[in-house]
C-alpha positions as CSV (number, residue, x, y, z in Angstrom):
1,M,-24.6,24.5,21.8
2,Q,-28.2,25.0,22.8
3,A,-29.2,21.7,21.2
4,L,-26.6,19.9,23.4
5,I,-27.9,21.7,26.5
6,T,-31.5,20.7,25.6
7,Q,-30.3,17.1,24.9
8,L,-29.0,16.9,28.5
9,G,-32.6,16.6,29.7
10,D,-33.7,14.1,27.0
11,T,-35.7,11.2,28.2
12,D,-33.4,8.8,26.2
13,L,-30.3,7.9,28.2
14,W,-28.2,7.5,25.1
15,Q,-29.1,11.1,24.0
16,R,-28.2,12.4,27.4
17,M,-24.9,10.6,27.4
18,T,-24.1,11.8,23.8
19,A,-24.8,15.4,24.8
20,E,-22.7,15.0,28.0
21,S,-19.7,13.7,26.0
22,A,-20.0,16.5,23.4
23,L,-20.2,19.1,26.2
24,R,-17.1,17.6,27.9
25,A,-15.2,18.2,24.7
26,A,-16.8,21.6,24.0
27,N,-14.9,24.8,24.0
28,E,-15.4,28.0,26.1
29,D,-19.0,28.4,24.9
30,A,-20.2,25.5,27.0
31,H,-19.2,27.1,30.3
32,A,-21.7,29.9,30.1
33,A,-24.5,27.6,28.8
34,L,-23.8,25.1,31.6
35,C,-23.9,27.8,34.3
36,A,-27.2,29.2,32.9
37,L,-28.7,25.7,32.9
38,V,-27.6,24.9,36.5
39,S,-29.1,28.2,37.6
40,D,-32.4,27.7,35.8
41,A,-34.8,26.7,38.6
42,D,-37.4,25.9,36.0
43,G,-35.1,23.7,33.9
44,V,-35.3,19.9,33.6
45,F,-33.9,18.3,36.7
46,E,-31.8,15.7,34.8
47,A,-30.2,18.4,32.6
48,R,-29.5,20.7,35.6
49,W,-27.9,17.9,37.6
50,R,-25.7,16.8,34.7
51,A,-24.7,20.4,34.0
52,A,-23.5,20.8,37.6
53,L,-21.4,17.7,37.3
54,L,-20.0,18.8,34.0
55,L,-19.0,22.1,35.5
56,G,-17.2,20.3,38.3
57,E,-15.4,18.0,35.9
58,R,-14.2,21.1,34.0
59,G,-12.5,22.3,37.2
60,D,-13.0,26.0,36.2
61,V,-13.2,28.2,39.3
62,R,-15.4,30.6,37.3
63,S,-18.2,28.0,38.0
64,V,-17.9,28.5,41.8
65,P,-20.4,31.4,42.2
66,T,-23.0,29.5,40.2
67,L,-22.5,26.3,42.1
68,M,-22.4,28.1,45.5
69,A,-25.8,29.7,44.7
70,T,-27.2,26.4,43.5
71,R,-26.3,24.7,46.8
72,R,-29.5,26.4,48.2
73,D,-31.7,24.9,45.4
74,P,-35.0,23.4,46.6
75,S,-34.0,20.0,45.1
76,I,-31.7,18.1,47.3
77,E,-30.3,16.2,44.2
78,I,-29.4,19.5,42.5
79,R,-27.7,20.7,45.8
80,Q,-25.8,17.4,46.0
81,G,-24.7,17.8,42.4
82,A,-23.5,21.4,43.0
83,I,-21.6,20.4,46.2
84,W,-20.0,17.4,44.5
85,A,-18.9,19.7,41.6
86,L,-17.4,22.2,44.1
87,G,-15.3,19.3,45.5
88,L,-14.1,18.4,42.0
89,I,-13.1,22.0,41.4
90,R,-11.1,22.0,44.6
91,D,-11.3,25.8,45.3
92,V,-10.3,26.3,48.9
93,S,-12.4,29.5,49.1
94,V,-15.6,27.3,49.5
95,F,-14.3,25.1,52.3
96,E,-15.8,27.1,55.1
97,A,-19.2,27.3,53.4
98,L,-19.1,23.5,53.0
99,Q,-18.1,23.1,56.6
100,A,-21.1,25.1,57.6
101,I,-23.4,22.9,55.5
102,F,-21.9,19.8,57.0
103,T,-22.4,21.0,60.6
104,D,-25.9,22.4,60.0
105,P,-28.3,20.3,62.1
106,Q,-31.1,21.0,59.6
107,E,-29.4,19.5,56.6
108,E,-30.2,16.2,55.1
109,E,-28.0,13.2,55.9
110,Q,-27.1,12.4,52.3
111,L,-26.2,16.0,51.7
112,R,-23.9,15.9,54.7
113,F,-22.1,12.9,53.2
114,V,-21.6,14.6,49.8
115,T,-20.5,17.7,51.6
116,A,-17.9,15.9,53.7
117,S,-16.7,14.1,50.6
118,A,-16.3,17.5,48.8
119,M,-14.4,18.9,51.8
120,T,-12.0,16.0,51.7
121,Q,-11.5,16.5,47.9
122,I,-10.7,20.2,48.5
123,D,-8.4,19.7,51.5
124,A,-8.3,16.3,53.2
125,A,-5.9,17.5,56.0
126,R,-8.2,20.4,56.9
127,A,-11.4,18.2,56.7
128,L,-10.2,15.4,58.9
129,P,-10.5,17.3,62.2
130,Y,-14.1,18.2,61.4
131,L,-14.9,14.6,60.5
132,H,-13.3,13.2,63.6
133,A,-15.1,15.8,65.8
134,A,-18.4,14.8,64.1
135,L,-17.9,11.2,65.3
136,G,-19.1,12.4,68.6
137,G,-22.0,14.5,67.1
138,R,-25.6,13.8,66.2
139,D,-26.6,10.6,64.5
140,A,-26.8,12.0,60.9
141,Q,-23.5,13.9,61.2
142,R,-21.8,10.9,62.9
143,R,-22.9,8.5,60.1
144,A,-21.8,10.8,57.4
145,A,-18.4,11.3,59.0
146,R,-18.0,7.5,59.5
147,A,-18.8,6.8,55.9
148,V,-16.4,9.4,54.5
149,L,-13.6,8.4,56.8
150,A,-14.2,4.7,55.8
151,N,-14.0,5.7,52.2
152,L,-10.8,7.6,52.8
153,A,-9.3,4.7,54.7
154,E,-10.2,2.3,51.9
155,R,-8.7,4.6,49.3
156,E,-5.5,4.8,51.4
157,N,-5.3,1.1,51.8
158,S,-5.9,0.4,48.1
159,H,-2.9,2.6,47.2
160,E,-0.5,0.8,49.5
């Protein structure tokens, strides 16, 4: 297992993709190793980011505490990966924390977009009022809300 975890940070894209694929298919052992990797502030960025996404794909709510803690990581890319993963897990218990991130005037614009997307993955009906309210907000918040609402509309139209 440790070899696959290490391989997630390999400089060779093929090696990273091979490790990712193997970890997707891995048993229970992978969960703890992926959580440890995501939490390792000294770990290789690429490996940590990929581990966060793999946790989200697994959809295991046991990953939520790790991902919630990671959303405060100094790296915006790691935070984005953790928040995206939370959206994939769709645990309603994190909705309010994500809403707070989305409305925080100090947050990065791209992080707001990822957060709004995660909110809609968790509960679109609950997210829509926040997104519509944000259309009248600050520039960064308004742009993120517009982009997510446009994505939702496009998805809706493509299913008709």
